C-alpha positions as CSV (number, residue, x, y, z in Angstrom):
1,M,62.4,131.3,93.4
2,K,64.2,134.1,94.9
3,A,66.6,131.9,96.9
4,M,68.1,130.7,93.8
5,A,68.8,134.4,92.4
6,L,67.8,133.5,88.8
7,L,68.8,136.1,86.4
8,I,65.5,135.9,84.6
9,P,62.7,135.4,87.0
10,I,60.1,132.8,87.0
11,R,56.5,133.4,87.4
12,D,55.0,130.8,89.9
13,W,56.8,128.2,91.8
14,V,55.6,125.6,94.3
15,G,58.0,123.6,96.7
16,L,57.8,120.0,96.9
17,S,59.5,117.7,99.5
18,G,63.0,116.3,98.5
19,E,65.5,117.4,96.1
20,F,66.8,116.4,92.9
21,R,70.5,115.6,92.7
22,W,72.5,115.7,89.3
23,P,74.0,112.3,88.8
24,G,77.6,111.6,87.3
25,R,76.1,110.4,83.9
26,C,73.3,112.4,82.8
27,V,71.0,111.6,80.0
28,L,69.0,114.2,78.3
29,A,66.1,113.2,76.2
30,G,64.1,115.4,73.6
31,A,60.7,114.7,72.1
32,V,61.6,116.5,68.7
33,Q,64.5,117.6,66.7
34,A,64.1,121.2,67.8
35,D,65.0,119.7,71.4
36,R,68.6,118.9,70.3
37,L,69.8,122.5,70.5
38,P,68.7,123.4,74.1
39,L,69.6,119.9,75.4
40,G,72.9,120.4,73.8
41,Q,73.3,123.7,75.6
42,L,72.6,122.0,78.7
43,A,74.8,119.2,78.2
44,A,77.6,121.6,77.7
45,D,76.9,123.3,80.9
46,L,76.8,119.9,82.7
47,R,80.3,118.8,81.3
48,R,81.8,122.3,82.6
49,A,80.4,121.2,86.0
50,G,82.0,117.9,85.9
51,H,79.3,115.5,84.7
52,S,79.1,113.4,81.7
53,A,76.0,114.1,79.4
54,A,74.5,112.5,76.3
55,V,71.6,113.8,74.3
56,R,69.0,111.4,72.7
57,L,65.7,112.1,70.7
58,G,62.7,110.1,71.1
59,G,61.9,106.7,72.6
60,A,61.3,105.4,75.9
61,G,63.8,104.8,78.9
62,A,65.1,106.6,81.9
63,A,66.3,110.1,81.5
64,T,67.8,112.7,83.8
65,V,66.2,115.4,82.0
66,R,63.2,114.9,79.6
67,M,61.4,117.3,77.4
68,I,57.8,116.5,76.4
69,R,55.0,118.1,74.3
70,D,51.6,118.6,76.0
71,P,49.2,120.1,73.8
72,S,46.9,120.9,76.6
73,I,49.4,123.7,77.5
74,R,48.2,126.9,76.0
75,G,50.6,129.4,74.7
76,A,53.5,129.4,72.4
77,E,55.9,130.4,75.3
78,H,54.2,128.7,78.3
79,Y,56.0,125.7,80.0
80,Y,55.8,123.8,83.0
81,L,59.0,122.5,84.8
82,Y,58.8,119.6,87.1
83,V,61.7,119.1,89.5
84,R,61.4,115.7,91.3
85,P,64.0,113.6,93.1
86,E,64.0,111.0,90.2
87,G,64.6,113.7,87.4
88,I,63.4,116.9,85.7
89,T,60.6,117.1,83.1
90,V,60.0,120.4,80.7
91,A,56.4,120.3,79.4
92,A,55.3,122.6,76.8
93,S,53.2,122.5,73.6
94,A,55.5,124.7,71.4
95,D,59.2,124.5,70.7
96,A,60.0,128.0,71.8
97,A,58.5,127.1,75.4
98,A,60.4,124.0,75.7
99,Y,63.6,126.0,74.6
100,Y,62.8,128.6,77.6
101,G,62.0,125.9,80.1
102,I,65.6,124.3,79.5
103,Q,67.2,127.9,79.8
104,T,65.5,127.9,83.3
105,V,67.0,124.5,84.2
106,R,70.5,125.8,83.0
107,Q,70.0,128.9,85.5
108,M,69.3,126.6,88.1
109,L,72.2,124.4,87.5
110,A,74.5,127.6,87.8
111,V,73.0,128.5,91.1
112,R,72.3,125.4,92.9
113,G,75.1,123.2,91.6
114,R,74.7,119.4,92.3
115,S,71.3,119.8,93.9
116,I,68.0,121.5,93.1
117,P,65.0,121.5,95.6
118,A,62.0,119.7,94.1
119,C,59.4,121.9,92.8
120,V,56.8,122.8,90.1
121,I,57.3,125.9,88.1
122,D,54.5,127.3,85.9
123,D,56.1,130.0,83.7
124,W,55.2,132.4,80.9
125,P,56.2,135.8,80.0
126,D,54.7,139.4,80.5
127,F,55.1,140.5,76.9
128,R,54.7,138.6,73.7
129,R,57.6,140.5,72.0
130,R,60.7,140.8,74.0
131,G,63.3,142.3,71.9
132,V,66.6,144.3,71.5
133,C,67.2,147.0,68.8
134,L,71.1,147.3,68.1
135,D,72.2,150.3,66.4
136,C,74.4,149.3,63.4
137,S,74.7,152.9,61.7
138,H,76.4,155.2,64.0
139,G,79.9,153.5,63.7
140,K,80.0,149.9,64.6
141,V,78.7,147.3,62.1
142,P,79.0,144.1,63.9
143,T,80.6,141.0,62.3
144,L,78.2,138.0,61.6
145,A,79.9,136.0,64.1
146,T,79.5,138.7,66.8
147,L,75.6,138.9,66.0
148,K,75.3,135.2,66.2
149,A,77.1,134.9,69.5
150,L,74.8,137.6,70.7
151,V,71.8,136.0,69.5
152,E,72.7,133.1,71.6
153,R,72.9,135.1,74.7
154,L,69.9,137.0,74.2
155,A,67.9,133.8,73.5
156,R,69.3,132.3,76.8
157,W,67.6,135.4,78.5
158,K,64.3,134.5,76.6
159,I,64.5,137.4,74.4
160,N,62.6,136.6,71.2
161,E,63.3,139.5,68.8
162,L,66.3,141.3,67.4
163,Q,66.3,144.4,65.2
164,L,69.4,145.7,63.5
165,Y,68.8,149.5,63.1
166,I,70.1,150.4,59.7
167,E,70.1,153.9,58.1
168,N,72.6,153.0,55.2
169,V,74.6,150.1,56.1
170,F,73.2,147.6,53.6
171,A,74.6,146.6,50.3
172,F,71.9,147.6,48.0
173,R,72.2,146.1,44.5
174,R,70.4,148.9,42.9
175,H,71.8,151.8,45.0
176,P,75.3,150.6,45.7
177,L,76.4,154.1,46.6
178,V,74.3,153.9,49.7
179,G,76.5,151.7,52.0
180,R,79.9,152.5,50.4
181,G,82.6,153.0,52.9
182,Y,80.4,151.7,55.8
183,S,81.3,148.1,55.8
184,P,77.6,147.3,55.0
185,F,75.6,144.0,55.8
186,T,75.1,141.9,52.5
187,A,72.0,140.0,51.8
188,P,73.6,136.5,52.5
189,E,74.7,137.8,55.9
190,I,71.2,138.8,56.8
191,C,70.1,135.4,55.5
192,S,72.5,133.5,57.6
193,L,71.9,135.7,60.8
194,Q,68.0,134.8,60.3
195,E,68.6,131.1,60.1
196,H,70.7,131.2,63.2
197,C,67.9,133.3,64.9
198,R,65.2,130.8,63.9
199,R,67.0,128.0,65.5
200,H,67.1,130.1,68.7
201,H,63.5,131.2,68.5
202,V,64.3,134.7,67.8
203,R,62.6,136.8,65.2
204,L,65.0,138.8,63.0
205,V,63.0,142.2,62.3
206,G,64.2,144.5,59.7
207,A,64.6,148.1,60.7
208,L,65.3,150.8,58.2
209,A,65.3,154.5,58.6
210,S,62.7,155.8,56.1
211,F,62.0,159.3,56.7
212,G,64.3,161.2,59.2
213,H,67.9,160.1,60.1
214,M,68.5,160.0,56.3
215,D,71.5,162.3,56.4
216,K,74.2,159.6,55.3
217,I,72.3,159.0,52.2
218,L,71.1,162.5,51.5
219,S,74.7,163.8,51.7
220,L,75.5,162.1,48.7
221,P,75.1,164.2,45.3
222,K,73.1,161.7,43.6
223,Y,70.3,161.5,46.4
224,R,70.6,165.1,47.7
225,P,67.7,166.2,45.6
226,L,65.4,164.0,47.8
227,S,66.1,166.1,50.8
228,E,63.6,168.5,52.4
229,M,66.4,170.9,52.1
230,P,68.6,170.2,49.3
231,E,70.4,173.6,49.2
232,G,71.1,173.7,53.0
233,G,74.8,173.3,53.9
234,S,74.4,171.2,57.4
235,E,73.9,167.8,58.3
236,L,70.4,168.7,59.8
237,D,69.5,170.3,56.4
238,R,69.9,166.8,54.9
239,W,68.2,164.8,57.7
240,T,64.8,164.2,56.2
241,L,63.3,162.9,52.9
242,C,61.2,165.5,51.5
243,P,57.5,164.0,52.0
244,T,55.8,165.9,49.3
245,D,58.4,164.8,46.5
246,P,56.9,161.6,44.5
247,R,60.8,160.6,44.0
248,S,61.1,160.1,47.8
249,I,58.4,157.2,48.0
250,R,59.8,155.7,44.8
251,F,63.2,155.5,46.2
252,L,62.1,154.1,49.4
253,G,60.1,151.4,47.2
254,E,63.3,150.5,45.6
255,L,65.2,150.0,48.9
256,Y,62.2,148.0,50.3
257,A,62.0,145.8,47.3
258,E,65.6,144.4,48.2
259,F,65.5,144.7,51.8
260,L,62.0,143.5,53.1
261,P,61.9,140.2,51.3
262,L,65.0,139.3,53.2
263,F,63.1,138.9,56.6
264,E,60.7,136.1,57.6
265,A,59.1,138.2,60.4
266,E,55.7,139.8,59.7
267,D,56.8,143.0,61.7
268,F,59.0,145.8,60.1
269,N,60.2,148.8,61.7
270,A,60.1,151.7,59.1
271,C,61.3,154.0,62.1
272,C,60.1,157.6,61.0
273,D,61.3,159.1,64.1
274,E,62.9,162.6,64.8
275,T,61.7,164.1,61.5
276,S,62.9,167.5,62.7
277,N,62.8,169.7,59.7
278,F,60.3,168.2,57.3
279,T,58.1,171.2,57.2
280,V,60.6,174.0,56.9
281,G,61.9,173.6,53.3
282,R,60.3,172.2,50.1
283,S,57.2,170.9,52.2
284,R,56.4,174.2,54.0
285,R,53.8,175.6,51.8
286,R,51.7,172.3,52.2
287,S,52.4,172.1,55.9
288,E,51.0,175.8,56.3
289,R,48.0,174.9,54.4
290,L,47.2,171.3,55.9
291,G,49.2,171.5,59.1
292,A,52.6,169.5,59.8
293,G,50.9,166.5,61.3
294,R,48.7,166.1,58.3
295,V,51.7,166.3,56.1
296,Y,53.5,163.7,58.1
297,L,50.7,161.4,58.2
298,E,50.2,161.5,54.5
299,F,53.8,160.4,53.9
300,L,53.3,157.7,56.6
301,L,50.6,156.2,54.8
302,K,52.5,155.9,51.6
303,I,55.0,154.0,53.5
304,H,52.2,151.9,55.2
305,G,51.2,150.9,51.5
306,L,54.8,149.8,50.5
307,C,54.8,147.7,53.8
308,R,51.6,146.0,52.9
309,R,52.8,145.3,49.4
310,H,55.5,143.0,50.9
311,G,53.1,141.6,53.4
312,K,54.7,143.5,56.5
313,R,53.1,145.0,59.5
314,M,54.4,148.4,59.8
315,N,56.1,149.5,63.2
316,I,57.1,153.2,63.7
317,W,58.6,155.1,66.5
318,A,55.9,157.0,68.2
319,D,57.7,160.3,69.0
320,V,56.4,162.4,66.0
321,M,52.8,161.1,66.2
322,L,52.5,161.8,69.7
323,K,53.1,165.4,68.8
324,Y,49.7,165.2,66.9
325,P,47.6,162.8,69.1
326,H,44.5,164.1,67.4
327,L,45.7,162.2,64.2
328,L,46.5,158.9,66.1
329,R,42.9,157.3,65.3
330,E,43.5,158.1,61.5
331,L,46.3,155.5,61.5
332,P,45.6,152.0,59.8
333,G,44.8,149.8,62.7
334,D,47.5,147.3,61.8
335,I,50.4,149.7,62.6
336,V,52.4,149.1,65.8
337,M,53.5,152.3,67.7
338,L,57.0,152.0,69.3
339,N,57.1,154.4,72.2
340,W,60.4,155.4,73.2
341,D,61.9,157.5,76.0
342,Y,65.5,156.9,77.4
343,E,65.3,158.8,80.8
344,A,64.1,156.9,84.0
345,N,61.2,159.0,84.2
346,G,60.8,160.4,80.8
347,P,57.5,162.1,80.1
348,R,56.6,159.8,77.2
349,I,56.4,156.7,79.4
350,A,53.1,157.8,80.8
351,R,51.8,158.7,77.2
352,S,51.8,154.9,76.4
353,A,48.3,155.0,77.8
354,R,47.2,157.5,75.1
355,I,48.4,155.1,72.5
356,A,46.7,152.1,74.0
357,R,43.4,153.9,74.2
358,T,43.4,154.4,70.4
359,G,43.3,150.5,70.0
360,L,46.6,150.6,68.1
361,A,49.4,147.8,69.0
362,L,52.1,149.1,71.4
363,G,55.6,148.3,72.0
364,V,57.4,150.2,75.0
365,C,61.1,151.0,74.3
366,P,63.5,151.9,76.9
367,G,67.1,151.8,76.5
368,T,70.5,150.7,77.9
369,S,71.8,154.3,78.4
370,S,75.1,153.1,77.0
371,W,75.5,155.5,74.1
372,Q,77.4,158.8,74.6
373,T,79.0,157.1,77.6
374,H,81.8,154.7,78.1
375,G,80.4,152.8,81.0
376,T,76.6,153.4,80.8
377,R,74.3,155.4,83.0
378,L,73.4,152.4,85.0
379,G,71.1,153.9,87.4
380,N,69.0,155.7,84.8
381,A,69.2,152.6,82.5
382,M,67.6,150.4,85.3
383,G,64.9,153.0,86.3
384,N,64.1,153.5,82.5
385,V,63.4,149.7,81.9
386,A,61.5,149.3,85.1
387,H,59.2,152.2,84.8
388,F,58.5,151.5,81.0
389,A,58.0,147.9,81.4
390,A,55.6,148.6,84.4
391,A,53.7,151.2,82.1
392,G,53.6,148.4,79.3
393,R,52.0,146.0,81.6
394,R,49.3,148.4,82.6
395,C,48.7,149.3,79.1
396,G,48.6,145.7,77.7
397,A,51.5,146.3,75.2
398,E,52.4,143.6,73.1
399,G,56.3,144.1,73.5
400,L,59.2,145.5,75.1
401,L,61.8,146.7,72.8
402,N,65.2,147.6,74.7
403,T,67.3,149.9,72.4
404,D,71.0,150.3,72.4
405,W,72.3,153.4,70.3
406,G,75.9,154.5,69.2
407,D,75.5,158.3,69.0
408,Y,78.4,160.3,68.0
409,G,80.8,157.6,66.9
410,H,79.7,154.5,68.8
411,R,82.7,154.3,71.1
412,N,80.6,152.6,73.8
413,F,81.2,148.8,73.9
414,L,78.9,146.0,73.3
415,G,80.1,144.4,76.4
416,V,78.9,147.5,78.5
417,S,75.5,147.1,77.1
418,L,75.1,143.3,78.3
419,H,73.9,144.3,81.6
420,G,71.1,146.6,79.9
421,F,70.3,143.8,77.6
422,A,69.8,141.3,80.5
423,H,68.0,143.7,82.8
424,G,65.6,144.6,79.9
425,A,65.1,140.6,79.1
426,A,64.3,140.2,82.9
427,H,61.5,142.8,82.9
428,G,60.2,141.6,79.5
429,W,59.6,138.1,81.0
430,R,58.5,138.7,84.6
431,G,59.3,142.3,85.7
432,E,57.5,142.3,88.9
433,A,60.0,139.5,90.4
434,V,63.1,141.6,89.3
435,D,65.2,142.3,92.3
436,E,66.9,145.5,91.3
437,A,69.2,145.8,94.4
438,K,70.8,142.5,93.6
439,F,70.4,142.4,89.8
440,T,73.9,143.5,88.9
441,E,75.5,140.8,91.4
442,S,73.3,138.1,89.6
443,F,74.2,139.4,86.2
444,C,78.0,139.3,87.1
445,F,77.5,135.6,88.4
446,H,75.3,134.1,85.6
447,V,77.2,136.1,82.6
448,F,80.8,135.9,84.0
449,G,80.7,133.3,86.7
450,Q,81.7,135.9,89.3
451,S,80.5,135.0,92.7
452,S,82.3,137.7,94.6
453,P,81.1,141.3,94.3
454,R,84.1,142.6,92.9
455,L,82.8,142.9,89.2
456,A,79.6,144.1,90.4
457,D,81.1,146.8,92.2
458,G,83.4,147.9,89.4
459,L,80.4,148.1,87.1
460,A,78.5,150.3,89.7
461,V,81.2,152.6,89.8
462,L,81.7,152.8,86.1
463,G,78.0,153.2,85.5
464,D,77.7,156.1,88.0
465,S,80.5,158.3,86.7
466,Y,77.8,160.2,84.7
467,R,76.5,161.5,87.9
468,R,79.7,162.1,89.6
469,C,81.4,164.1,87.1
470,G,78.8,166.8,87.2
471,G,77.3,168.8,84.3
472,D,74.3,167.8,82.0
473,N,73.7,164.1,82.1
474,R,70.5,163.8,80.1
475,N,70.9,161.1,77.2
476,S,74.8,161.1,77.8
477,C,77.7,161.2,80.2
478,A,79.7,164.4,79.7
479,L,82.9,162.5,80.0
480,Y,82.2,160.8,76.6
481,H,82.6,164.1,74.9
482,A,85.3,165.6,77.3
483,L,87.7,162.6,76.3
484,V,88.0,164.4,72.8
485,E,87.1,168.0,73.5
486,P,89.9,170.3,72.9
487,L,91.7,171.3,76.0
488,V,91.9,175.0,74.8
489,G,90.0,176.8,72.2
490,E,86.8,174.9,73.1
491,K,84.3,177.6,72.0
492,D,84.5,176.2,68.4
493,Y,83.8,172.7,69.6
494,P,80.2,171.7,69.3
495,F,80.2,169.4,72.6
496,A,81.8,171.6,75.0
497,R,81.3,170.1,78.4
498,I,84.6,170.5,80.4
499,D,83.7,173.9,82.0
500,R,80.7,172.5,83.5
501,L,82.2,169.4,85.3
502,D,83.0,169.1,88.8
503,P,86.6,169.1,90.0
504,A,86.1,167.0,93.1
505,G,83.7,164.6,91.2
506,L,86.5,164.2,88.5
507,R,89.0,163.4,91.2
508,G,86.8,161.1,92.9
509,I,86.5,159.1,89.7
510,I,90.1,159.0,89.0
511,D,90.7,157.5,92.4
512,A,88.0,154.8,92.1
513,L,88.7,153.7,88.4
514,S,92.6,154.1,88.1
515,D,93.4,150.9,89.4
516,E,92.6,148.3,86.7
517,R,93.1,145.3,89.1
518,I,89.3,146.0,90.2
519,W,88.5,144.2,86.9
520,P,88.8,140.5,86.8
521,K,90.9,138.9,84.2
522,P,89.1,136.3,81.6
523,P,89.6,132.8,83.2
524,G,91.0,130.1,80.9
525,G,88.3,128.3,78.8
526,M,86.1,131.5,78.9
527,D,84.0,131.9,75.7
528,R,85.6,134.6,73.6
529,F,82.3,136.8,73.8
530,E,82.4,137.1,77.6
531,A,86.1,137.3,77.6
532,T,86.1,140.1,75.3
533,A,83.5,142.0,77.4
534,L,85.8,141.5,80.4
535,Q,88.5,143.1,78.5
536,E,86.1,145.9,77.3
537,F,85.4,147.1,81.0
538,P,88.8,148.2,81.9
539,V,89.3,150.0,78.5
540,A,85.9,151.8,79.2
541,A,87.3,152.8,82.7
542,A,90.4,154.1,81.4
543,M,88.7,156.3,78.9
544,D,86.6,157.9,81.7
545,V,89.7,158.4,83.8
546,L,91.6,159.9,81.0
547,A,88.6,162.0,80.2
548,C,88.8,163.2,83.9
549,R,92.4,163.9,83.8
550,R,92.1,166.0,80.5
551,A,89.2,167.8,81.9
552,L,91.2,168.9,85.0
553,V,94.3,170.0,82.9
554,A,91.7,171.9,80.5
555,K,90.4,173.8,83.5
556,D,93.8,174.8,84.7
557,L,95.0,175.7,81.1
558,R,91.8,177.8,80.6
559,A,92.2,179.6,83.8
560,G,95.7,180.6,82.8
561,K,97.3,178.4,85.1
562,T,100.8,176.7,84.4
563,V,100.6,172.9,83.5
564,R,103.7,171.1,83.7
565,R,105.3,169.6,80.6
566,R,105.3,166.2,82.4
567,E,101.5,166.3,82.8
568,L,100.7,167.2,79.2
569,A,103.2,164.4,78.1
570,S,101.5,162.0,80.3
571,L,98.1,162.8,78.7
572,T,99.6,162.4,75.4
573,E,100.9,158.8,76.1
574,Q,97.6,157.9,77.7
575,M,95.7,158.9,74.7
576,H,98.0,156.9,72.5
577,Q,97.4,153.8,74.5
578,V,93.7,154.3,74.9
579,A,93.5,154.7,71.3
580,R,95.4,151.3,70.5
581,R,93.5,149.4,73.0
582,F,90.2,150.8,71.8
583,A,91.0,149.9,68.0
584,A,92.0,146.5,69.0
585,L,88.8,145.8,70.8
586,W,86.6,147.4,68.1
587,R,88.2,144.9,65.6
588,V,87.4,141.9,67.7
589,R,83.7,142.4,67.3
590,N,83.2,144.7,64.5
591,K,83.8,145.5,60.6
592,P,86.3,148.3,60.1
593,S,83.6,150.7,59.1
594,R,84.1,154.0,60.9
595,L,86.8,153.1,63.1
596,R,89.0,155.7,61.4
597,D,86.6,158.5,62.5
598,N,87.2,157.7,66.0
599,L,90.8,157.3,65.7
600,A,91.0,160.5,64.0
601,L,89.3,162.2,67.0
602,L,91.4,160.5,69.6
603,H,94.6,161.3,67.4
604,R,93.7,165.1,67.3
605,A,93.3,165.1,71.0
606,E,96.7,163.3,71.3
607,T,98.4,165.8,68.8
608,E,97.1,168.8,70.8
609,S,98.5,167.7,74.2
610,R,101.9,167.0,72.3
611,R,102.0,170.3,71.0
612,L,101.1,171.9,74.3
613,A,103.8,169.6,76.0
614,R,106.4,171.2,73.6
615,R,105.4,174.9,74.3
616,A,105.4,174.2,78.3
């Protein structure tokens, strides 16, 4: 149904003669109690379009839209949709499939308005698991209201799994120091979110760092002895649990005992990725004797035992085991390997086949490319998802898990990641039918009601600044770091990027993004979730523009050129305004958590330009 420009494509469509026209008064009939929610969503859409709509369950009688259960339809997410002149019928054997059928009707209503061509749709997904992994540990901890609103959008796009990536942002009763100062999730919040997920046919899957990425915990004096390198002085020294210390697995066991029982899903992501230094400290001798891969595997098997104790199927990121492929066949057969790579043509994408050949369950894990950017690396993100989804289909992967990270402070906005979530959802459901060239326009129409290309063009420009600015753009946009890089004395700054940026590219970005009138204002009546995203886009653009202006000034200063006081004062004021707008938007969607860390960076940059202005 390409003519309808559905955001989430359908699998098979057969046209019939005639068309269905929405009447002024619509009756929406469901078969079971679970149908009330999706029919209520459709009713709300119809009312916004000027129709009246009533929902009823059970019973006979005429209905504009009817949901029925047909046990002959196999598959928990397989549905048929019959559009006839006299009405619409959604047939499925399971509640989730019926729910997805109504989401397709909602898309058709948005695109076609009052009439829909008569047709029969036969639809089911490419992947059984279609998920989003949301980073909640590098700065932003979303509020419960934000997460519930996000779940509703993901479910509309037929995503059926949400993972909240947690390193330390959970309030453990037995270990209260772990999340202190990070606005941690509480057990009641997790349970409330899970109930909301269940209603929308989304599995809430626990994800807890269990080997690497432990620096926030291991930096605490109480837990530092569990580190592979407890005497080291850097963050990387405290990155990894010591796998040969029996206290490490006991500690994880205590965390798991509180955390895992909160989640109904069978799957649990123990992570275990990027364990960069687990063989250079206290485990060095055993690693030299047995091999690093064997030491990693030994600890993995202990974690697997904890998962089995709680009735969970262990999922892990695949990057470390892929370094030791000869050991893959020694993994327990119930482990799921989550293979990630975030570049469009990343080398690990092709290695999915190697995992699949072992017989282990496979999840392919691209990313939104939103982290370490203000406006995403849009082209890379779309290529990454498309290539990974194709590899997953070839390998028979059970799932596509789209990841969204917040490295180095999580200054990237959730609204900017929505495009990546929707694009991943489209490829998770029916990847071969995704129209890559028109997807961004379709996204802007379905999510924000924008039928003109204005917003899509703005997102394309914002999403291309990583290429236009010059410098290394692997896993980041240099402007993210240039926003806070010192104008002078940059040699002491760990993320110095400005010297490698292209002045012509920087000026082009300034010209393209300086006028905030390119961004539409949220219309009256728009839901707060989407309205906030429309406010986040211009702030993301302003951050890129300011980074470009700071970089051009820094290049002049470092070359010994004179920079006028007026220009430095302007940078000071712009940084002040960006920090104010950034903080306001952070508070709309997130708990306070590490906002102060970002504001400290922005304030430092503001103070530096003010000091230089006084000296000019």
